[in-house]
Residue, then its C-alpha position, 0 to 999 in steps of 0.5 A: x500500499x502506498x499510504x496515500x488517501x484517494x482524495x477527489x481531485x478539485x473540479x476545474x472550472x471551464x475556460x471563460x469564453x469570448x463575449x458573444x459566444x452562444x451557449x445552451x443553458x441546460x437548466x432553463x433550456x434557453x440559448x444565450x450569448x455569453x456576456x461575462x462573469x460575476x462571482x464565479x457564474x456566467x452571464x448569458x443574454x437571450x440571443x435576440x436581446x433582453x435581460x441577462x441571467x446567471x448560470x453555473x458554468x457547468x450547466x451550459x452546453x455548446x450548441x450543435x450546428x442546428x441550434x447555432x443556426x437557429x439562434x443566429x437567424x433569430x438574432x439577425x431577424x430581430x436586428x432587421x426589425x430594430x429590436x436588437x442593435 
Protein backbone atom coordinates (compact mmCIF):
# COMPACT_ATOMS: atom_id res chain seq x y z
CA UNK A 1 0.00 0.00 0.00
CA UNK A 2 1.28 3.44 -0.80
CA UNK A 3 -0.27 5.13 2.21
CA UNK A 4 -1.86 7.85 0.11
CA UNK A 5 -5.55 8.53 0.53
CA UNK A 6 -7.69 8.73 -2.57
CA UNK A 7 -8.82 12.34 -2.36
CA UNK A 8 -11.10 13.59 -5.10
CA UNK A 9 -9.38 15.95 -7.48
CA UNK A 10 -10.68 19.53 -7.38
CA UNK A 11 -13.13 20.40 -10.14
CA UNK A 12 -11.52 22.58 -12.78
CA UNK A 13 -13.83 25.35 -13.99
CA UNK A 14 -14.34 25.59 -17.75
CA UNK A 15 -12.33 28.28 -19.52
CA UNK A 16 -14.07 31.63 -19.81
CA UNK A 17 -15.26 32.07 -23.41
CA UNK A 18 -15.11 35.18 -25.56
CA UNK A 19 -18.01 37.61 -25.25
CA UNK A 20 -20.69 36.85 -27.81
CA UNK A 21 -20.31 33.05 -27.93
CA UNK A 22 -23.69 31.29 -27.88
CA UNK A 23 -24.46 28.54 -25.34
CA UNK A 24 -27.40 26.42 -24.26
CA UNK A 25 -28.41 26.83 -20.62
CA UNK A 26 -29.25 23.19 -19.94
CA UNK A 27 -31.22 24.03 -16.77
CA UNK A 28 -33.57 26.56 -18.39
CA UNK A 29 -33.43 25.18 -21.93
CA UNK A 30 -32.57 28.63 -23.29
CA UNK A 31 -29.93 29.75 -25.75
CA UNK A 32 -27.91 32.71 -24.53
CA UNK A 33 -24.98 34.83 -25.59
CA UNK A 34 -22.06 34.91 -23.14
CA UNK A 35 -21.66 38.43 -21.69
CA UNK A 36 -19.18 37.99 -18.84
CA UNK A 37 -18.74 36.58 -15.35
CA UNK A 38 -19.93 37.60 -11.91
CA UNK A 39 -18.95 35.87 -8.66
CA UNK A 40 -17.97 32.66 -10.45
CA UNK A 41 -21.16 32.49 -12.49
CA UNK A 42 -21.57 33.22 -16.19
CA UNK A 43 -23.91 35.89 -17.50
CA UNK A 44 -25.94 34.96 -20.56
CA UNK A 45 -28.31 37.19 -22.53
CA UNK A 46 -30.99 35.98 -24.94
CA UNK A 47 -29.59 35.91 -28.48
CA UNK A 48 -32.46 38.16 -29.63
CA UNK A 49 -31.73 40.67 -26.87
CA UNK A 50 -33.19 41.06 -23.42
CA UNK A 51 -32.28 40.76 -19.77
CA UNK A 52 -29.18 38.78 -18.77
CA UNK A 53 -29.40 35.84 -16.41
CA UNK A 54 -26.82 34.01 -14.30
CA UNK A 55 -25.87 30.39 -14.85
CA UNK A 56 -23.36 27.99 -13.34
CA UNK A 57 -20.57 27.33 -15.86
CA UNK A 58 -21.20 23.58 -15.54
CA UNK A 59 -24.82 24.03 -16.66
CA UNK A 60 -24.01 25.35 -20.14
CA UNK A 61 -23.53 23.29 -23.27
CA UNK A 62 -22.08 24.16 -26.66
CA UNK A 63 -24.68 24.49 -29.39
CA UNK A 64 -24.89 21.98 -32.20
CA UNK A 65 -24.96 23.29 -35.78
CA UNK A 66 -28.78 23.43 -35.97
CA UNK A 67 -29.15 25.28 -32.66
CA UNK A 68 -26.44 27.76 -33.64
CA UNK A 69 -28.09 28.44 -37.01
CA UNK A 70 -31.51 28.98 -35.39
CA UNK A 71 -30.05 31.40 -32.86
CA UNK A 72 -28.09 33.37 -35.46
CA UNK A 73 -31.11 33.63 -37.80
CA UNK A 74 -33.33 34.73 -34.92
CA UNK A 75 -30.77 37.34 -33.92
CA UNK A 76 -30.50 38.63 -37.51
CA UNK A 77 -34.29 38.81 -37.84
CA UNK A 78 -34.62 40.72 -34.56
CA UNK A 79 -31.91 43.13 -35.70
CA UNK A 80 -33.69 43.73 -39.03
CA UNK A 81 -36.89 44.57 -37.12
CA UNK A 82 -34.96 47.06 -34.97
CA UNK A 83 -35.36 44.99 -31.79
CA UNK A 84 -31.60 44.44 -31.35
CA UNK A 85 -28.80 46.86 -32.12
